[in-house]
C-alpha positions in Angstrom: 110.5 69.4 76.3 107.8 67.2 75.2 104.9 69.6 76.6 105.6 73.5 76.2 106.1 75.3 79.5 103.0 76.5 81.2 102.8 80.2 82.6 103.5 80.2 86.0 101.7 82.7 89.0 104.3 84.5 90.9 103.7 82.1 94.1 104.9 79.0 91.7 107.8 81.3 90.3 108.5 82.0 94.5 107.8 78.0 95.4 110.2 77.5 91.9 112.9 79.5 93.0 113.1 78.8 96.8 113.7 75.0 95.8 116.7 76.0 94.1 118.0 78.3 96.1 117.6 76.5 99.4 119.3 73.4 97.3 122.3 75.2 97.0 122.4 77.7 100.6 121.0 74.7 102.9 121.9 71.5 101.3 121.4 69.7 104.3 117.6 70.0 104.8 117.1 69.8 100.8 114.5 68.2 99.6 112.5 70.5 101.6 109.1 70.2 103.8 106.2 72.1 103.0 106.6 73.8 106.4 110.6 74.7 105.3 109.2 76.1 101.6 106.8 78.2 103.6 109.0 79.8 105.5 111.4 80.1 102.4 108.5 81.7 100.4 107.4 84.6 103.2 110.9 85.4 104.3 111.6 88.8 104.5 115.3 89.0 103.1 116.3 88.4 99.5 112.5 89.0 98.3 110.4 91.2 95.9 107.6 91.0 96.8 107.8 90.1 100.2 104.3 87.9 100.2 102.3 86.2 102.8 101.7 82.8 101.7 99.6 80.2 103.6 100.3 76.5 103.7 97.1 75.4 101.0 98.3 78.0 98.7 101.6 76.4 98.8 100.6 73.2 98.7 98.1 74.2 95.5 101.2 76.1 93.5 103.2 72.9 94.4 100.8 70.5 92.8 100.5 72.8 89.7 104.2 72.8 89.4 104.4 69.1 89.8 101.8 68.5 86.7 104.3 70.1 84.8 107.8 68.0 86.3 109.1 71.5 87.6 108.5 70.1 91.0 109.3 66.1 91.9 107.7 64.7 95.8 109.7 62.5 97.8 107.3 60.4 99.7 110.0 58.4 102.1 109.4 59.4 105.9 107.2 60.6 107.9 106.3 63.8 105.8 106.2 64.4 102.1 109.6 66.1 100.8 110.0 68.2 97.7 112.8 68.7 95.1 112.7 70.8 91.6 113.3 69.4 88.1 114.3 73.1 86.9 117.6 72.5 84.8 116.3 69.4 83.2 112.6 70.6 82.3 114.0 73.7 80.7 117.1 72.4 79.7 119.6 74.9 81.0 123.1 75.1 82.3 123.3 76.0 86.1 124.8 79.1 85.7 121.7 80.5 83.6 119.0 78.7 86.4 120.9 80.8 89.0 120.1 83.9 87.5 116.7 82.5 86.4 116.1 81.7 90.5 117.4 85.0 91.6 115.3 87.0 89.0 112.1 84.9 90.2 113.1 85.6 93.9 113.9 89.1 93.6 112.2 90.7 90.5 113.8 92.5 87.6 117.8 93.3 88.3 120.7 94.5 86.2 123.8 92.3 85.4 125.7 94.1 88.3 123.0 93.1 90.9 122.4 89.3 89.7 126.0 88.6 89.8 126.1 89.9 93.4 122.6 88.3 94.5 123.6 85.2 92.7 127.1 84.6 94.6 125.6 82.0 97.0 124.2 80.1 94.2 127.1 80.8 91.5 129.7 82.7 91.2 130.6 84.8 87.9 133.7 86.0 87.3 132.6 89.0 86.1 129.4 91.3 84.4 130.3 90.3 80.9 129.7 86.6 81.9 126.6 87.3 83.0 125.3 88.9 80.6 126.2 86.0 78.3 124.3 84.1 79.7 121.4 86.3 80.2 122.0 86.5 76.2 121.7 82.7 75.7 118.7 82.5 77.5 116.7 85.4 75.9 118.3 84.1 72.3 116.9 80.0 73.5 115.8 78.2 70.5 113.2 76.9 72.5 111.6 80.2 73.4 113.4 83.1 75.3 113.1 82.6 79.1 114.4 86.4 79.8 113.7 89.8 78.5 115.8 92.7 78.9 113.7 95.8 80.2 114.0 99.5 79.1 115.9 101.8 80.4 114.5 103.6 83.6 115.2 107.4 83.8 118.4 108.6 85.5 119.4 104.6 85.5 122.6 103.8 84.3 122.2 100.1 83.4 119.7 97.9 82.0 117.3 95.3 84.0 116.5 91.8 83.4 113.3 90.0 83.9 112.6 86.2 83.3 109.5 85.4 81.2 108.6 82.0 82.9 105.1 84.5 84.0 105.3 85.8 80.4 106.2 89.2 79.7 106.3 91.6 82.7 104.7 94.7 83.2 106.2 97.6 82.4 106.8 100.4 85.2 104.8 103.7 84.1 108.4 105.8 83.8 109.6 102.7 81.8 106.8 102.7 79.3 107.9 105.2 76.8 105.8 106.0 74.1 106.7 105.2 70.9 106.6 107.4 67.3 103.3 107.8 66.0 101.7 106.3 69.0 98.2 107.3 69.3 96.7 109.0 72.3 95.0 107.8 74.8 91.2 108.6 75.7 92.1 110.2 78.8 94.8 112.2 77.1 92.5 113.2 74.3 90.1 114.5 76.7 92.5 117.1 78.0 93.6 118.4 75.0 89.8 119.1 74.3 89.9 120.7 77.9 92.3 123.2 77.5 91.4 123.9 73.6 88.6 124.9 75.1 90.0 127.3 77.8 92.2 128.4 75.5 89.2 129.7 73.2 87.3 130.9 76.0 90.5 133.2 77.1 90.4 135.0 73.2 87.0 135.2 73.7 87.0 137.4 76.9 90.2 139.2 75.6 88.3 139.8 72.2 85.6 141.5 74.2 88.2 143.3 76.4 89.8 145.3 73.3 86.4 146.0 72.1 85.0 147.5 74.9 88.8 149.6 74.9 88.1 150.7 71.6 84.7 151.7 72.0 85.4 153.8 74.7 88.3 155.3 72.6 86.4 155.9 69.9 88.8 153.6 68.0 86.9 151.5 64.8 86.7 148.2 66.5 89.3 145.4 65.8 86.7 142.7 64.1 85.3 146.2 62.4 
């Protein structure tokens, strides 16, 4: 690529993913009109998160994607139509493009989920084939396009996420502390509060023991 790929917004990845998806699922209506693209971005199924973008929002996203050569506008006919230039710009094969598309539309997924969700775009023979293309995308010489996320508690497989919008934000349960990591300000405050409470309890116990010792005529423990 002549220019580095820009960091895409959530809506831009949704627009791009919808164009790739509809090319395979509804080829008779592809390239898409703005209205068809808007409906695809806002559909309730096969989308995470579900969004309610406006026509103006999608138009702004399209203009940004066009400037990056990721979208092409066809001006023939009474309405403008839009197609993607995804595989050519990113220089990835159709199998990898299918995985990236599903990640853009549905968020982080395991290799098993990716295989099932990308079936309409490309039929992978098995999960190992999906993993091979993910590893290829992660080790891409021009820069990784996917990353393997830390395994969630109780999960059997690691999930993968795309990097077209930059590094993904980890969920709190997935962000495990690393050895030697310094505690946060809130954690330090909580520890100090707990120590102060324990000091108060120890002082109260000492006073109680001193009173009991005095009543019994025994020497004080501190004496």
